[in-house]
Structure formats: C-alpha cells, structure tokens
N, C-alpha and C positions, 0 to 999 in steps of 0.2 A: 206220344209220350206224355204222361201226366206231369203237371207242373210240380217242381220240387219245393216251391214256396207255399207254405200253409196259408190258407185263406183266413180272413178275419174271423169268420165263424168257427173254424177249426181252432184257431188260437184262443178265442174266448171260451170254447168248450174245454180245452186243455187247462186253461188258467182256472176255470171254475172247478174242475176236477182236482187240481192241486190244492186249492183253498179248502175244498170239502175234505180232502185227505188230511190236511193240517188240523182242521177243526176236529175231525174224528180222533186223531192222535191225542189232542189236548183233552177231549172229553173222556177218553178211555184212561188216560194217565190220571186225571182228576179223581175218577171213581175207583180206579184200581189201586192207587197208592195206599189208602187206609187198609185195604185187605193185605197188601204185601207187607206193610209194617206189622200188622197183627200176626201174620204168618211167620215172618222171619225174626222179628224182634228188632229193637232199635239199633243195636250194635251191628248186627249182620246187615240190616237195611242200610246203615251208613256206609259199610264196606261196599255193598252192592251199588249204591249210588255213586260212590267214588270211582269204582271201576267203570260204570256207564259214562261218567264224565270224562275219564281218560280216553275211553274209546271214541267219544265224540270229538275230542281234540285231534285224534288221528286224521279226521276229515280235513282239518286245517293244514296238516302236514302234507296231505295229498296234493295241494295246490292246483286242483283241477285236472291233474294228469289222467285220472281214471275216466272222467267224462270226455276229455279230448281224445284219448286213445280209442274209446268206444265209438265216438263219432267218426273219426277218420278211418278206422278199420271198416265200419259199415259202409262208409262213403266209397272207399276203394274196392271193397268186395262187390258192391253193386255195379261197379264199372269193370269188374274182372281184371283188376290191376294188382296181381299178386306181388309184383316187385315193390310197389308202394306200401302194400300191407306189411311186408317184411321190414321196410324202412321205418314205418311207424312203430312197430313192435320193438325193433332193435334200438331205435332212438329212445323210446320210453324206458327200456331196460337199462341203457347206459345212463340216462338221467337219474333214475332211481338209485342205481349203484353209486353214482357220484354223490348224490344227496346223502345216502347212508354213510359213505366214507367220510364226508365232511362232518356229519353229525358225530361220528366216532372220534374224529380228530378233536372236535370241540370238547367232547366229554373227557378225552384223554388229557387234554391240557388244562382242564378246569380245576 
C-alpha cells in the first residue's frame, strides 16, 4: 500500500501550484477590472463588488466545515466505512442546522 503521507517533493509541487494559482488570479483581476468597470458602469460595478465581497464572507461563516467534511468523507470512503461516512454527513448537517438556528435567534433578538 502506498504511503498516505505526501513526500516533500509532492508538498513543494502542490505549494508552488497554489502560489501560481493565486498569482494568476491577481493578474487576471488586475487586467479585467478596467474592462468590467467600463462594461458595467461605476454604479453596477459597485453593486457587483459588494455582492462578491458578501459571498467571500460566507467562506468565514463556513468555519472549515466544507473542507473537513470533504476530507473525512473521502477518508472513510477509501476504507469502505459507510457507517462513518453517514456519521460525518449527519454530524455536519446537525452542526449547520444548529449554526443557522443560532444565527436566526441572534437576528430575531437584535
């Protein structure tokens, strides 16, 4: 069975790929922004920018749940442990439901 731990070479390659991806995103955004502003206009661009910012904040609300669920589902699927896959899914659903109900209570009492 192959080792589950990534070697230093694989880690370095993945790290470099992530950095290249971030750099590519920044370059595309830098050159695309003037085109988007001229196409949409300043007011619509402002609304579009606000919506993108709000969507970005949803990533903070996630609190790492999405990544953790994906990791453990794949981990247990690789071991053919369907019972634990079900536990991961149900636990994450209960956590998200609880998180949403708490958020609604805060909004209600505010």
